[in-house]
Residue, then its C-alpha position, 0 to 999 in steps of 0.5 A: m500499500n506504501s508504495l501505491v502512495l508512494n507512486e501516486l504522490l510521484k504522479i503529482a509531484l511529476r506534473a509541471r501543474t502541480w509545481v505551478m500552483i505551489s508557485i502561484t500561492v508562496i507568489v501571492v503570499g508575497w505580493s500580500v506581504l507588500l500590500v500589509p502595512g506594518h506599523s499601525q498609526e500611532r496608538s497612544d489615543w487608542r482608548k479614545q479610537l475605540v470609544s469612538q468606534d464603539v459609538r458608531f456600533e451602537q448607533t449602527l445597531a441601535n438604527r432599525h433601517n440598517f438592513l443588517s443581516h443577523n450574523a453582521q449584527a453579531a459580528i458588530g456585537a463581537s467586536l463591541a464586546v471585545n472592545k469594552y474587553e479592551l478597555t477594561h482590562d488595558l489590552p491596547p490593540t496591536g500597533e504592528m503587523d508580526a509573523w504569527a498576526f501575517v499568518d493570520e492575515g494570510l488564512p484566506l489565502s489559504g481558499i486558493v489552496v482549496v481550488f488547486a487542490t480540487v484541481i487535482a482531486g477532480d483529475v486524479v481517477a478521470g485522469e486515468f480514463a481521459a490518459g487510456t491508463i487505467k487498464t495498465l493500472l487496474s492490471q496490477s496486483a493490487t486490488r482496486s479498493q488498494i488502488l482507489a484509496s492510494k490515489y484519495i490518501a495521495v490527494l489529502l497528502t497533497t491537499l496537507v503539503m498545500i495548505a502548509s505550504v500558506l503557513v510556512s510562507s506566510l511565517l517566513l515572510g512575516g517573519i522576514f518583513f514584520g519579525f518573527s514575535g507576537a507568538d504569544y501576543p493574546y488574540i480576543f474573541m467574542n466566541n460563540r457562547e457569547t463570551i470573550g475568549l482569550m488565546t495566544e496569536v499561534n495557538y489561534a492561527l494553528i487551530a485556523y488553518y488545522y481547521q481550513f484543512l478540514s474544510a479542505v478534506m470534505t471539498v476535494t472529497i467531493a471532487f474526488m467521488i464525481s471524478t470517479v463516478f462520472r470520469s469526467g475531471v472538468l465536471s468535477i473540478a467545476i462543480s466542486i469549485i462553485t459549491w465550495f464559493i457559493g455553500s457558505t453564500l447558500a447556507q446563510f440564505l438558507s439559515s431560516y429553514s430548519w435542515d439548513k443545518y443537514i447541508i454539508f457546507s453549514n457545518t463545514d466552517l469549524l472555526q465558527y464554534i471557537t472564534g464566532s458565531p454559528i451560522i445556524d442558531g442551536t448548533t454546536m461543533g459536536f453536531a457539525i463533527f458528526m454530519l461532516v463525518a456522515y457526509f465523509i464516509v458516504l461520499n467515500v461508499i458512493s467512490w468505492t461501490v462505483f469503482v469496484h463494482r461497475d466495468v470500468l474498463a468499459 
């Protein structure tokens, strides 16, 4: 099994597009480091600034005609609570960018990785059919389950490496440009229990990237399943990327329906259960994990059932 996985990883690594995608990711991170200001304005009057900001927030929430969504109002309320905590405990917001703060800034860039990983997952099986190499592949002594498992494991490992490339490149470039201090700086947030939470910048970064990887796993699993069932890399990639882009928006749009909590994209953002407010009221991290595991099993059962039992040589 190890040799099969290594063989699949080698196939992925030898493709020029893999390195092009990784290079693009690193270049985007490098470009973003030039756009982020290293030093903010003088914060000696930070109390006055926070008080002024709080007044604006309170006015916005008090305005009955603001037409803000529930999540937008929750976000403003969370900012208010954080500001008040900083004022009460004399914790001025950091005035400088540092390596770990830049790692946090780079988290949205990992979305690029999800797209790239989906391209790999969508082509890993369908590409064998398109190239006509599936017959040679299945003529080996390994079982079909082993072959499919090796491809899936290789895709997950590649996704992990690509997510890690964003974290590592962000940390290194952030450290070079802004310094490596700030790992123990407090990250203050309003948690889903509507109380103030505290963790260090490094802990927040590692947790956020870990949850982003789990979200990416679900997206590439969808792409892998479609690639296996329909033997079309284009269809797999297109559907997976589109659903990934509109998934969270769709979940918010349908949040008024009780069945919305069972949609996969209502549960992929696990970070919302730690540093934010859940998209769907009343849901918990335990429920979200249960739903993700259920989807994970169903998607893989479909992939394995079709690949193992259908005449894939036809």
